[in-house]
N, C-alpha and C positions, 0 to 999 in steps of 0.2 A: 376370243380373237376378233379384232377389228378387221372389217373387210370392206374394201372399195372395189368398184367394178371398172374395168378398162375395156374400151372397145378398140377397133382399128384406129391406128394413128394417121393413116393416109386418107385424105379426102377422096371420095369417089369409090372407095372399097367398102362395100356394105358388110355388115356382120350380122349374123342371125340372132345371137345372144351376147350380152356382155359377159366377160370372163371375170370371176371373182379373183382378186389377188389380195394377199395379206398386206396390211398397212402398219407401219411403226412410226410413232412419234410425229405424225404430220400435223401442223397447225391447222386447225379446221375453222377458224374464224373468218367468215366471208367479208370481204371488203370490195370496194368498187372496182379494183384491179387486181384481186387476189387470184392466185392460181391454186390455193388450198381449197378443199371442199369440206362441208360439214359432214357429221356422221349421217349415214343414210343416203348420201349423195352417190350418184352413179355417173360414169362416163358413158355417152352413147354416140352412135354415128347418126348424123343428121337424118339419114334415111328412115331411122327409128322414131322419129319425132314428128308429130302432126301439127302443122301450122294452122292456127285459127285465124290469125290476122297478120298480113304483111302490109305495112304502111307504104304509101307512095315513095318513089325513090327520092333521097334527099337532093338539094341542089349541089352541083359540083363545087368543091371548095374553090373560092375565087383565086387564092394564091397558087394552088396546084394548077389550075386551069391556065393562068398567065404564064407559069413556068413549063407548061406542056407535060405535066406529070400525069401518067395514067398507069394502071396496072391492077392486080387483083389483091384485095386485102383479105386475110384470113382472121376472123374474130373468134376468140374463145368465149362462148356465152354460157352463163349459168342461170338457170331458171329455178323458181321455188316449187313447192309441191302443187301449186295451182297453175303452173305453166307461165308465170309472170317473170320476165328477165330481171335480174337484180345485179348482175355483174357482166361487163363485156370488156375484153382486152384484145386489141390488135396484136396478133403474134407473128404476122408476116405480111409482107407487101410494102409499098412505099409509105414511109413514116408521115409524109405530109397528108396522106389520105386516112390514116388510121382514126383520128378523132371523129371524123365524120361517120365512118364505118361503125365506130363503137357507139355513138349517139343513135344511129339509125337502128342498130341491133336491139338496143334497150326499148324501142317502141313496138317490137314484134309481140305477138301473144301466141302460146302454144297450148296444146291439150297437156294435162299432167303426164309426165313420164311414168310408166308403171312397171314395177317388178312384182311378180306374183299378185297382181291385182292391187298393190298398194302404190300411192303417189310417192315419187321420190324427188329430191333435188336432182337436177340433171345437169351435166356439163357437156357441151358439144361444140363443134366448129361450124361457122357459117362462112361461106366464100362469097365475096362481094366484088364483082368486077367494076372498075371505073374506066370508062372509055370516053375520050374526047370525040366530039362530032364535028 
């Protein structure tokens, strides 16, 4: 039986351990904006992931700034077994800010996500606030 792991869906609610859930017929080919996951990947809460590198904040998107658009973007980020991001998709927040948030998320570095001591592909959500000054 194939198994994927699912964590809390709400940002800000920590989970102690991912919960195994059976998976049936899910396309597991990773792509730049895919919501499918490869075998051996697990969903994690961000609180379970250790950040090794957070890049400096990106410049505010000029079009969004000119239009006075601000808000919080939630990015679903997928990292490989070495903690390197390979997929980022804005799933909530102002559409005009999502490309900047996705590109920024791909620059982060993380410790590998482990289950029973074994590195896993991991998917989790990053919350990125954009505020005009």
